[in-house]
N, C-alpha and C positions, 0 to 999 in steps of 0.2 A: 450399421455401425458407422459413428460420424471420422471424418479425417481430422483429423488436429494437425497444425506445425505449431512447434513450439519452440519458440528463437530465443536460445540462450540456454548453455548447459550447465553452470553455477549450480552454488548450494540451495537456491529456490526452485531452481529449474530441475536440477534431480526429484526433489519433494512433489512437483506439479507433476513430474513424469511416472512417478511411484504410485499417486494417488489415480491417477486417471488410468493409466493402464490396467492397474489392479480391479476396474470395474467390469474390463472384457466389454465395454460399451464404445469405446476408442480406438481407432489407430492411429496409432500419435508418429508421426515423424520428427526427430528434435534433427534441428541445425545449430551449429557452433563453429567458429573457427580452429577453437582449439581440443585437439585428441582426446587430450587429458579428460577434458570436461564430458565427450562426449563417452568414453571410455567408462565412466561411473552409473551411465543409464542401466535404469534395468532392461530386461532382453525380451521379454512376454509383450506383444504387442505396439513393440519400439521400435523404427527405425531411424539410423543415425546417420547422417549427412554431412561432412564438413564443408562448411561455407563462408564465405568472408564476404559479407554486406559491403558493399563498393555503391550500387545505388540501389533507386527502387523499380527499375525497369527489370533490371537481370533478377531481382530478387521475386518479382512477381512471375516469373518463368517457373523458379521452384517451387513456388504456393499454389499455382494450378493441379487443380484436384482436391484440394483439400476444402473442406467446408468452413473449419474457425482455425484462426491464427492465435496465437497465445505469444506474446513478447516479454521476453525475463532477460531483459537486455539493461544495459546501463542508459539513461535518460537522453545521452544523445543520439541514441538511434532510432528514438521511436518515432520519430517524424519518417523516417524515411521507409520503416516497417512500416505501419499507417498506412503509407499512400501505393506501397507495393500491395497491402492485401486489399486495397479501393479497386487497384487496376486487377487484381485476381479476381475479383470478385466473390471474397473470403469475408467473415464476420470478422471482428478485430477485437482484440483483446488484451491491457496491461496494466503493469504494476507501477506506471509511474510518478511520481509525489512532483515533478518538478511543474511549473503554471504553465509554463509557456510552451511547455511541452503538448500539454491538454489545450490547452488553445488551437494550438496546429492543428491535433485531431477534429477540436468542434470544427473549425474549416473545414475539414477534409470531408467530415460527416455531413456536410450539407448538400441536399438533393444524392446521397447514399442510397443504392439500392440493399445494403448491408447494416447491419448492426457496428457500430464504434462504441467501445465500452473501455475508458480505459479508469484506471484508480483502483484496481480490482481486490488493492490487498487489504492488508489492515488498515493504516493512516496514512492517507486515505483509502478509503475499503468500507470494511465494515462499520468503521467508528461513524460514518455519515450514516450510512442504515440506522444504527441504535439512536443517534443523536434525534434523526428524523422523525423517526416512532413514538418517541416519545415526548414532540413536541407538539407532534397531531393532537394528544391526548390537553392540550390547554386550548380555552377559547382564544387568550390574548398572549404573546410571548414577553418574558423581559431578556432574561439570560439565560445564553446555551452556552455552558462549559465541557469542552471536550479535551480530555487527559488518556495519552498512551506513553508508557514505556515499556522498552525492550531489556529486562536487565539481568545481570546474571546474578545466581542464586548464589554465588559465595565470592561474592566480592574482595580482590585484593591488593590492589593495584591503587595507585592516590586519583587515579580518574572514575576507582569503582564504577569497570565498566570493564568489557570485552567485546570485541568485534561478532555479530551477530549476524551482520545483512549486508549490503552492498556498502562497500567503503565512499563511492562517490556517492550516491544516493545520501549517505550520513553529514558527509561534507556539505551537499545541499542544501538539508536542511538545517545546517548550523549557518550557513553563509546567507544565503537569500531574502528578501523581503519577506512578509508572512502577511498573509490577507488579514482583516478583520473586522467588524460592525462595533463599534462604541459610540455611546449615545446617538442608533437611530443611524449613524453618517459611515459608509462605507469606506474603508482604504486599508493602506498597507502601514504594518511597525516594523520595527528592526526584530532579527531575527537576535537570541540569548538575550534579551530582556525582558522585564515584568516578570518578576521573579515571586514565586511565589512559593508556601512551604504547605503542607499537609500531612498528616498522619491516618494509615490505613490498615488495620487488625496489626495494630500496635507498631507498623514499621513506620519510619519516617521519610517523609520525599521530600525533591524542590521539582516546580516545573517553573517553564521559561519558552517563549516565541521561540516555534519553528516554524520553516516554511513547506507549504504543501499538506500539511492536515486536512485543512477544510473541507480539501475537495471543488464540487461545486455549489456546496452551501451556502455560501455567500452570494451565489446568483438566485439560489433557491428563497434564501428569508430574506433577504434583500428587502426594507419594509416592512416585515413582518415580525422584528427583534429590536431589542435595544441593544440588546451587548451579546457579539457571537464570536470565539474564539476557538483556537486550539493549540493547546502548549506540551514538549514532549517531557517527561517523566523520568526524573534522572536520581540516583542517592544523594543527598548533600554533598558539598564540595565540589562536583563534576564541572556546573555550571562555568566558577571562575577559573577553572586550568584552560576549560574550552574557551572561552574566553580572550585568556591571555594570547593562547594560539592564535585566534583568528584574527584580535584586533593589534594587540601589541606587539606582537612578532610579523603582523602582517601576512599571515599565512591563508589569511584568508585570500588572498589576493595571488597567491603561490600553490593552487590547491594540489597540483602536482607532488610538490614535497612534503605536505599536509600529508597527503593520505600515504607517500611514503612512510613517514614518517610512526602515522597510527600503525599501517602495515607491516612494519618491521618492529615495532613494540608492545603492540596490542592484542596479547594472543586470543585466538578464537575458541568462543566456547559452545558446548552442546547444553551446558547445564543453567539452563535460562528460565525465565518465567517475563510473561507479558502481561502486563496489567495493563484493564481498560476503564476508562471511572467518566463518566458523563453526570452532569447533570444539568436539569433543565429549569427554573422556574417563571410564573408564569399564573395568570388568573383562569381560574376554571369555579365556573359557577357562582362568579362575584368575590372569591375569595383569593388573595393572593396563597402561592402554592408550590411547595418544591418535590419532582421526584427524581433520583439517581439510578441508572444503571454501573452495577461495580463487577469486573470479573478478574481473575487470574489462571491464564493457563501457563502447563508447566509441559517442561521436554518430555517428547515419549517416545515409542518404539514405535514404528510404522513398518510393516512389509520387509521385517527385517532388520532393519535400519533403525539406528537413533539418530532423532529429527529433533532439532531444538525448538524453542516455544517461537518461534520468529519464523522458522523455516513452516512448521504447523498451521498457523495462523496465517501468513502469506500464502500458502499455494495452497490451503481450502479455501479462501477467499476468493480468488481467481479460478480455480476446479467449480465452488458451486455456483458461481457466476457464471462459466461457461456450462452447467448445468441447465441451467435455470431457463437459460438462454436455448438451449437442445430443445427443450420440453415447452419451450411456447409462451414462459409466464416472464419475460421481458421483449421490452419491441424489436422487433425484426430487423429495421434501417432505420439510417438515422445516428443520433449521437443519443447516448442512454446516460445519465446520470445515475451513480449510487443509490440516491436515495426515492430513485423509484420501484428499488425492490423492495418488498413487504420484508418486513423483518421477520413475522411467522414464518415464509417460506423459505426464507435464506436459512433459519435454524433445525427448518424440520426435513431441510435437504440432507443428504449422506453424508456430505464435505462439511456444511453448515455447523453440523451434530458436533464439532470439535469445538466452536465457539460454546456451544449451550453445557 
């Protein structure tokens, strides 16, 4: 039985604990500063500790005796938790979408005796695994387009949106620069720009640039692809309102106010759908060809709890990577990219099957 420390007892943390504890293969210690979050955790194979994270040295003492650390906390704690895992000699996995945090982890992973695997959720995370699996089927790549959305099934407000995951992470995606490759040149583009519209299964959507979704694919595909980009999917009209808040009202530079506005006005929903849409084009056997991967995943009951689609996909993403690491199907030390994972291995995993 592997000893796992889960840092973070929020919506995603609860889902991770539910999935892992239900297998009987993991002994889990959940740490959080909020007793309310700890009280929501399942009881079987789960120990709860109230811990306030102040520095890596003290957290490393808490981690000692654990094989793996999973971080489900806001991105600003990522580097501290990763450093603590390194000090304690534990493998490290997280869900961060923050580009700078990932760069810090990559640096920490240099010369490490354990594996450091950031971005293990949906996007970044599974989307990179799916996109790279398609890309490998081509002799020469032209375009890799990745689209992901976590949307309410029943939109009722002007934003046509409900909160389904970390508000800090959402704002981060809407405000930070976005990596891309355009005409073979790697660079950054502004968030909320390059709007496009498309239809899938008879429903109209919009998509626009957001930060972090590409994960490490720019590193992996640079010099091999003409165009590579990631966009978030929403219902039509959402982007214009968010752009007004972020740019015109300048809440992009007053993020705490924006967080308060969103969390006060926009309800959480567990009735959501996750949409995954990847399109890759290039040359195969001398013919310009296109291939796509499309999937919709809905909310469902797990362990007697109703879990939103974003809870299910995010939690099973990191749980599958944890399983694959424990089974020796991933590198056991150093920095590990999501796209180093076989899509077939991921989808055949007991947690990855939720995506299949």
